[in-house]
C-alpha positions as CSV (number, residue, x, y, z in Angstrom):
1,M,-23.7,-44.3,61.2
2,I,-21.0,-41.7,61.4
3,E,-22.4,-38.4,62.7
4,L,-21.0,-34.8,62.5
5,R,-20.1,-34.8,66.2
6,H,-17.8,-37.8,65.6
7,L,-15.9,-35.8,63.0
8,R,-15.7,-32.6,65.2
9,Y,-14.5,-34.6,68.2
10,F,-12.0,-36.5,66.0
11,L,-10.5,-33.3,64.5
12,E,-10.2,-31.5,67.8
13,I,-8.3,-34.4,69.3
14,A,-6.1,-34.5,66.2
15,R,-5.4,-30.8,66.6
16,S,-4.6,-30.8,70.3
17,E,-3.1,-34.3,70.5
18,H,-4.5,-34.5,74.0
19,I,-7.8,-36.0,75.3
20,T,-8.1,-33.6,78.3
21,R,-7.5,-30.4,76.3
22,A,-9.8,-31.6,73.5
23,A,-12.6,-32.4,76.0
24,E,-12.2,-28.9,77.6
25,A,-12.3,-27.2,74.2
26,L,-15.4,-29.2,73.2
27,H,-17.1,-28.7,76.6
28,V,-17.6,-32.5,77.1
29,T,-16.3,-35.0,79.6
30,Q,-13.2,-37.1,78.8
31,S,-15.3,-40.2,79.1
32,T,-17.8,-38.9,76.6
33,L,-15.1,-38.0,74.2
34,S,-13.3,-41.3,74.5
35,H,-16.6,-43.2,74.0
36,Q,-17.4,-41.2,70.9
37,I,-14.0,-41.8,69.4
38,G,-14.3,-45.5,70.2
39,Q,-17.6,-45.5,68.3
40,L,-16.0,-43.8,65.3
41,E,-13.1,-46.3,65.3
42,A,-15.6,-49.2,65.5
43,L,-17.6,-47.8,62.6
44,L,-14.5,-47.3,60.5
45,G,-13.0,-50.6,61.5
46,T,-9.6,-49.2,62.3
47,R,-7.6,-47.4,65.1
48,L,-7.3,-43.6,64.5
49,F,-5.0,-42.7,67.4
50,D,-1.9,-44.1,69.2
51,R,-1.0,-43.1,72.8
52,V,2.4,-41.5,73.0
53,G,3.4,-40.7,76.6
54,R,0.7,-38.5,78.0
55,G,-0.5,-37.4,74.6
56,I,-1.9,-39.1,71.5
57,Q,-1.1,-39.0,67.9
58,L,-2.8,-39.9,64.7
59,T,-2.1,-43.3,63.2
60,D,-1.5,-43.5,59.4
61,A,-5.2,-44.3,59.0
62,G,-6.1,-41.3,61.2
63,R,-4.0,-39.0,59.1
64,T,-5.7,-40.3,55.9
65,F,-9.1,-39.9,57.4
66,S,-8.5,-36.4,58.8
67,D,-8.4,-34.9,55.3
68,Y,-11.8,-36.4,54.4
69,A,-13.3,-35.4,57.8
70,R,-12.2,-31.8,57.4
71,R,-13.6,-31.5,53.9
72,A,-16.9,-33.1,55.0
73,L,-17.3,-30.5,57.8
74,E,-16.4,-27.7,55.3
75,E,-19.0,-28.9,52.9
76,V,-21.7,-28.8,55.6
77,D,-20.6,-25.3,56.6
78,E,-20.8,-24.2,53.0
79,G,-24.3,-25.6,52.8
80,R,-25.3,-23.7,55.9
81,F,-23.8,-20.5,54.6
82,A,-25.7,-20.9,51.3
83,L,-29.0,-21.3,53.3
84,D,-28.1,-18.2,55.3
85,G,-28.1,-16.3,52.1
86,L,-31.8,-17.2,51.6
87,R,-32.8,-15.6,54.9
88,D,-32.8,-12.0,56.1
89,L,-29.5,-11.0,57.8
90,V,-30.9,-11.3,61.3
91,R,-28.4,-13.7,62.8
92,G,-25.3,-15.5,61.8
93,R,-21.5,-15.1,61.6
94,V,-19.0,-13.7,59.1
95,R,-15.2,-14.3,59.3
96,I,-12.9,-11.8,57.6
97,G,-9.2,-11.9,57.0
98,V,-7.5,-8.5,56.4
99,I,-3.9,-7.3,56.1
100,H,-2.9,-4.8,58.7
101,T,-2.9,-1.8,56.3
102,Y,-6.5,-2.1,55.4
103,N,-7.6,-3.2,58.9
104,T,-6.6,0.2,60.2
105,T,-7.4,2.5,57.2
106,L,-10.4,0.9,55.4
107,L,-12.2,-1.7,57.4
108,P,-13.4,0.3,60.5
109,A,-15.8,2.4,58.4
110,V,-17.1,-0.6,56.6
111,I,-17.7,-2.6,59.8
112,A,-19.4,0.4,61.4
113,E,-21.8,0.7,58.4
114,F,-22.5,-3.1,58.3
115,A,-23.0,-3.3,62.1
116,H,-25.5,-0.5,62.0
117,S,-27.6,-2.2,59.3
118,Y,-27.2,-5.8,60.6
119,P,-26.6,-5.7,64.4
120,G,-27.5,-9.4,64.8
121,I,-24.5,-10.7,62.7
122,H,-21.4,-11.7,64.7
123,I,-18.2,-10.4,62.9
124,S,-14.8,-12.0,63.4
125,I,-11.8,-10.2,61.9
126,E,-8.3,-11.7,61.7
127,D,-5.3,-9.4,61.0
128,L,-3.0,-11.6,58.8
129,P,-0.4,-11.5,56.1
130,A,-1.7,-11.8,52.6
131,P,-0.5,-15.5,52.0
132,D,-2.3,-16.6,55.2
133,I,-5.5,-14.8,54.1
134,A,-5.5,-16.6,50.8
135,A,-4.8,-20.0,52.4
136,Q,-7.6,-19.6,55.0
137,V,-10.1,-18.3,52.4
138,A,-9.3,-21.3,50.2
139,S,-9.8,-23.7,53.2
140,G,-13.1,-22.2,54.2
141,A,-11.8,-20.9,57.5
142,L,-12.5,-17.3,56.3
143,H,-15.6,-16.2,54.3
144,L,-13.6,-13.5,52.5
145,G,-10.3,-11.6,52.7
146,L,-9.3,-8.0,52.2
147,S,-5.8,-8.1,50.9
148,F,-4.2,-8.2,47.4
149,A,-3.7,-10.8,44.8
150,T,-1.4,-13.7,45.7
151,P,0.4,-15.0,42.7
152,G,0.2,-18.7,41.8
153,R,-3.1,-19.5,43.5
154,T,-6.0,-20.9,41.6
155,D,-8.2,-21.8,44.6
156,V,-9.1,-18.2,45.3
157,E,-10.4,-15.3,43.2
158,A,-9.1,-11.8,43.6
159,E,-11.7,-9.1,42.9
160,A,-9.7,-5.9,42.2
161,L,-10.5,-2.8,44.2
162,F,-7.8,-0.1,43.8
163,S,-4.1,0.3,43.1
164,E,-1.6,1.8,45.5
165,R,2.0,3.0,45.0
166,L,5.2,2.1,46.8
167,M,6.5,5.0,48.8
168,L,9.5,6.1,50.8
169,V,8.5,7.4,54.2
170,V,10.8,9.9,56.0
171,R,10.7,12.4,58.8
172,D,10.0,16.1,58.0
173,D,13.6,17.0,58.5
174,H,15.1,14.2,56.4
175,S,17.3,15.3,53.5
176,L,14.8,14.0,51.0
177,A,11.7,15.3,52.7
178,R,10.9,18.0,50.2
179,R,11.0,15.8,47.1
180,K,7.7,14.6,45.5
181,S,9.4,11.5,44.0
182,V,12.7,9.7,44.2
183,P,14.2,7.3,41.6
184,A,15.0,3.8,42.9
185,R,18.8,4.4,42.3
186,M,18.7,7.1,45.0
187,L,17.6,4.6,47.6
188,T,21.1,3.2,47.6
189,G,23.0,4.4,50.7
190,L,20.0,5.3,52.7
191,R,19.3,3.8,56.2
192,L,16.3,1.7,55.5
193,T,13.6,-0.2,57.4
194,V,11.2,-2.7,55.8
195,Q,8.8,-5.4,56.8
196,T,10.1,-8.9,57.4
197,E,10.0,-11.5,54.6
198,R,6.9,-13.1,56.2
199,F,5.0,-10.5,54.3
200,L,4.3,-10.6,50.5
201,S,4.8,-6.8,50.3
202,R,8.4,-7.3,51.3
203,R,8.8,-10.0,48.6
204,I,7.5,-7.5,46.1
205,I,10.0,-4.9,47.3
206,N,12.8,-7.4,47.0
207,A,11.8,-8.4,43.5
208,E,11.5,-4.8,42.2
209,L,14.0,-2.8,44.2
210,G,16.4,-5.4,45.6
211,K,19.5,-4.4,43.5
212,W,19.3,-0.9,44.9
213,I,18.5,-1.6,48.6
214,E,19.6,-5.0,49.6
215,R,22.8,-3.7,51.3
216,D,21.1,-0.8,53.0
217,I,18.3,-2.6,55.0
218,W,19.4,-2.3,58.6
219,L,16.0,-3.0,60.3
220,E,13.2,-5.5,59.6
221,M,10.0,-5.3,61.5
222,S,6.6,-7.0,61.3
223,S,4.7,-4.0,62.7
224,I,4.1,-1.0,60.5
225,D,3.3,1.2,63.5
226,A,6.6,0.3,65.1
227,M,8.4,1.2,61.8
228,L,6.8,4.6,61.7
229,E,7.6,5.3,65.4
230,T,11.2,4.3,64.7
231,I,11.4,6.9,61.9
232,R,10.2,9.5,64.3
233,L,12.9,8.6,66.7
234,Q,15.7,7.9,64.1
235,G,15.6,11.0,62.0
236,Q,17.7,9.7,59.1
237,T,15.9,6.4,58.9
238,A,13.5,5.8,55.9
239,A,10.8,3.2,55.5
240,I,9.6,1.6,52.3
241,L,5.8,1.0,52.5
242,F,2.8,1.0,50.2
243,E,0.9,4.3,50.5
244,R,-2.3,3.1,52.3
245,A,-0.1,1.8,55.1
246,I,0.8,5.3,56.2
247,G,-2.4,7.4,56.5
248,E,-2.2,10.9,57.8
249,E,0.9,10.6,60.0
250,S,2.0,13.9,61.5
251,G,5.7,14.7,61.1
252,L,6.3,12.2,58.3
253,R,6.4,12.6,54.5
254,Q,5.6,10.2,51.7
255,I,7.7,10.3,48.6
256,E,6.7,8.2,45.6
257,I,9.4,5.8,44.4
258,V,9.8,5.9,40.6
259,Q,12.1,4.5,37.9
260,P,10.7,1.9,38.4
261,G,7.4,2.8,40.0
262,V,5.9,-0.1,41.9
263,T,2.2,-0.7,42.5
264,R,0.0,-3.4,44.0
265,T,-3.7,-3.9,43.6
266,A,-5.9,-4.3,46.6
267,A,-8.6,-7.0,46.3
268,I,-11.4,-8.8,47.9
269,I,-10.3,-12.5,48.2
270,W,-13.1,-15.1,47.5
271,R,-12.9,-18.9,47.6
272,N,-13.2,-20.2,44.0
273,G,-16.3,-22.2,43.1
274,R,-18.0,-21.9,46.5
275,A,-21.3,-20.3,47.5
276,R,-20.9,-16.9,49.2
277,S,-22.9,-16.1,52.3
278,R,-25.2,-13.2,52.3
279,A,-23.3,-11.5,55.1
280,A,-20.0,-11.8,53.2
281,T,-21.6,-10.3,50.0
282,E,-23.0,-7.4,52.0
283,I,-19.6,-6.7,53.6
284,A,-18.0,-6.8,50.1
285,A,-20.6,-4.3,48.8
286,A,-19.8,-2.0,51.7
287,V,-16.1,-2.2,50.9
288,R,-16.8,-1.3,47.3
289,R,-18.9,1.7,48.3
290,H,-16.2,3.0,50.6
291,C,-13.5,2.6,48.0
292,K,-15.6,4.5,45.5
293,A,-16.4,7.3,47.9
294,A,-12.7,7.7,48.7
295,G,-11.9,7.9,45.0
296,L,-9.9,4.7,45.0
297,S,-9.6,2.8,41.7
298,V,-7.5,0.4,39.7
299,K,-4.8,2.1,37.6
300,R,-4.3,0.6,34.2
301,T,-0.6,0.6,34.7
302,A,-0.7,-1.3,37.9
303,R,1.4,-4.4,37.9
304,R,0.1,-5.8,41.2
């Protein structure tokens, strides 16, 4: 009979493509691992791996079986999380994916509150781009995400939290620093820095403001902190960022971009049609409380 350890061993070898590294990751001997995979292949009646040089690769049968093995383990984990929800929050684990903006401005207070109430729960937080958060929540690798809605996905549910505006960020001595708003047409000709296209926020910026700014982007960076430091050092450089990314930055000014104004809606990302662990629901409740206390809400005119 196929057992869960067979599946875990099989998937780790498939991931690492190396018996020695897989054995080290699983904390078993190579001979034990080889024996268990031999048992699994005998039970299935087919070879799952081919040796290629010093490594190994999945056979066609192995690739087919890997999808089923992964889903089987995910279902077992889902069942365990559902049972966790029936017990007091004394022990367990919760895995959260969060975009960098909310990881630095919103999540610390939430985690501090949760850890005080439930010190026995192990918390794992991944700082990721929004599309990666949606994908990992959908796969079950994360219990929930703190991000914003990702268009075109039906395997996750986005629970709206609050809206935030797109802003132009400049140094105090920039020529636009005294303005409260700036129309998009005035962005043309500025020396601009934005995040790379790995981030969904950048794709929103391209879609909404591309015709005014595409020729004036001179610097693309993945780190918001690095962008802000660049502005401090390069006085006439301006960044385009959503307002929660900025916080209380001394020496910098935020100017709302209008005509058109661009907003996005922050959201808790859940896996569609799956049980939610008690720890995840408590984290989400703490997020809602902190958003409410900060006066954050969804604006009716928000497009994202």
